[in-house]
C-alpha positions as CSV (number, residue, x, y, z in Angstrom):
1,M,-4.7,22.3,-23.2
2,E,-1.7,22.1,-25.5
3,T,-0.3,18.6,-26.1
4,K,3.2,18.0,-26.0
5,N,5.3,15.3,-25.5
6,Y,5.5,14.5,-21.7
7,S,6.3,10.4,-22.3
8,K,9.7,10.9,-19.7
9,L,7.6,12.5,-16.9
10,V,4.5,10.4,-17.3
11,L,6.9,7.1,-17.2
12,C,8.8,8.6,-14.3
13,A,5.5,9.5,-12.4
14,I,4.2,5.6,-12.9
15,K,7.3,4.1,-11.9
16,G,7.2,6.5,-8.5
17,I,3.6,5.3,-7.8
18,Q,4.5,1.8,-8.5
19,E,7.5,1.9,-6.0
20,M,5.1,3.5,-3.3
21,E,2.9,0.5,-3.9
22,E,5.7,-2.0,-3.6
23,C,6.7,-0.3,-0.2
24,A,3.0,-1.1,0.9
25,I,2.7,-4.8,0.0
26,H,6.0,-5.4,2.0
27,N,4.8,-4.1,5.1
28,G,3.0,-6.7,6.9
29,V,-0.9,-6.1,5.4
30,E,-2.0,-9.2,3.6
31,Q,-2.1,-8.3,-0.5
32,Q,-6.0,-9.4,-0.4
33,L,-6.5,-6.5,2.2
34,L,-4.7,-4.4,0.0
35,E,-6.6,-5.2,-3.3
36,L,-9.8,-4.6,-1.3
37,V,-8.6,-1.3,-0.2
38,K,-7.5,0.0,-3.6
39,L,-11.0,-1.2,-4.9
40,R,-12.8,0.9,-2.4
41,A,-10.6,3.8,-3.2
42,F,-11.2,3.6,-6.7
43,Q,-15.2,3.2,-6.4
44,I,-14.8,6.4,-4.4
45,N,-13.0,8.3,-6.8
46,S,-15.8,7.1,-9.7
47,C,-12.9,5.8,-11.7
48,T,-14.9,3.1,-13.4
49,S,-11.8,2.0,-15.7
50,C,-9.6,1.6,-12.7
51,E,-12.0,-0.2,-10.7
52,S,-13.0,-2.9,-13.5
53,L,-9.1,-3.3,-13.6
54,Q,-9.2,-3.9,-10.2
55,M,-12.1,-6.2,-10.0
56,D,-9.9,-8.3,-12.4
57,D,-6.9,-8.3,-10.8
58,S,-8.6,-9.0,-7.3
59,R,-10.2,-11.9,-9.0
60,E,-7.0,-13.2,-10.5
61,R,-5.2,-13.0,-7.0
62,G,-8.3,-15.5,-5.9
63,E,-10.7,-12.8,-4.2
64,D,-14.4,-13.8,-4.5
65,M,-16.7,-12.2,-6.8
66,S,-19.5,-11.9,-4.6
67,R,-17.4,-10.0,-2.0
68,L,-16.5,-7.6,-4.9
69,E,-19.6,-6.6,-6.2
70,I,-21.1,-5.7,-2.7
71,L,-17.9,-4.0,-1.3
72,S,-19.5,-0.6,-1.6
73,D,-22.1,-1.9,0.7
74,W,-19.3,-3.3,3.4
75,K,-20.7,-1.8,6.2
76,E,-24.3,-3.7,6.0
77,S,-22.3,-7.1,5.0
78,D,-20.9,-9.9,6.9
79,H,-18.9,-10.8,4.2
80,F,-15.6,-8.9,5.6
81,S,-14.0,-9.7,8.6
82,E,-13.2,-6.9,11.4
83,R,-9.8,-6.3,10.2
84,E,-11.2,-5.6,6.5
85,K,-13.9,-3.6,8.2
86,A,-11.3,-1.6,10.1
87,A,-9.2,-1.2,6.7
88,L,-12.1,-0.1,4.9
89,T,-13.1,2.6,7.5
90,W,-9.5,3.9,7.4
91,T,-10.0,3.8,3.4
92,E,-13.0,5.9,3.9
93,A,-11.8,8.2,6.3
94,L,-8.6,9.1,4.0
95,M,-10.7,9.4,0.8
96,Y,-13.4,11.5,2.2
97,S,-11.2,14.0,3.6
98,P,-9.4,13.7,7.2
99,V,-11.1,17.3,7.9
100,K,-14.9,16.4,7.7
101,V,-14.2,13.2,10.2
102,D,-12.5,12.5,13.5
103,I,-9.4,10.7,13.1
104,D,-8.3,10.3,16.2
105,Q,-11.5,8.7,17.0
106,I,-11.0,6.4,14.1
107,L,-8.0,5.5,14.5
108,E,-8.8,4.4,18.2
109,E,-11.7,2.2,17.0
110,I,-9.2,0.7,14.2
111,G,-6.0,0.7,16.2
112,A,-6.6,-3.0,17.6
113,H,-6.4,-4.2,14.3
114,F,-3.4,-2.6,12.8
115,T,0.1,-1.9,13.9
116,E,1.1,1.6,13.0
117,Q,3.4,0.2,10.4
118,E,0.3,-1.7,8.8
119,L,-1.7,1.7,8.8
120,I,1.0,3.4,7.1
121,S,0.9,0.5,4.4
122,I,-2.8,1.0,4.0
123,T,-2.6,4.8,3.9
124,V,0.5,4.7,1.3
125,T,-2.0,2.1,-0.4
126,V,-4.9,4.6,-0.6
127,N,-2.8,7.2,-1.6
128,A,-1.4,5.6,-4.8
129,V,-4.6,5.4,-5.8
130,N,-5.4,9.1,-5.8
131,N,-2.1,9.3,-7.8
132,W,-3.3,7.0,-10.1
133,N,-6.4,9.0,-10.8
134,N,-5.2,12.1,-10.9
135,L,-2.1,11.1,-13.3
136,S,-4.8,9.6,-15.4
137,L,-6.9,13.1,-15.6
138,V,-4.0,14.8,-16.6
139,I,-3.0,11.9,-19.6
140,K,-6.6,11.9,-20.8
141,A,-6.6,15.6,-21.0
142,A,-3.1,15.8,-22.6
143,Y,-3.3,12.6,-25.1
144,G,-7.4,12.6,-25.3
145,N,-6.8,8.7,-24.3
């Protein structure tokens, strides 16, 4: 890949993703839950550096390390509330391709835990994670970082 200076474009993209995250934060879903959603999405994307940074952020915000360490096995754990499990179910449905899951069934199952606005916040958070991951791929290709 030919390396050019894309600094302005990269900065604009970063600002856009940060604005997406900011919108999600201010729409009723508790920050701690959004942090779990982000971490699970980074785990699914196999972005170990992103996962590590997210774990640090979550710990700084008061999340229990033992919960973070078992997040990938959340379905078998009793360390997560029903609301958290509903958010993680939605996260995985979005991450594992809505084509492969019954979205209507999942929405019915988790609907008791979230308002439509809250589901939009979680969806925007998952999309922001995917944008971070995809942007990092092209930055690595262009700049070798």
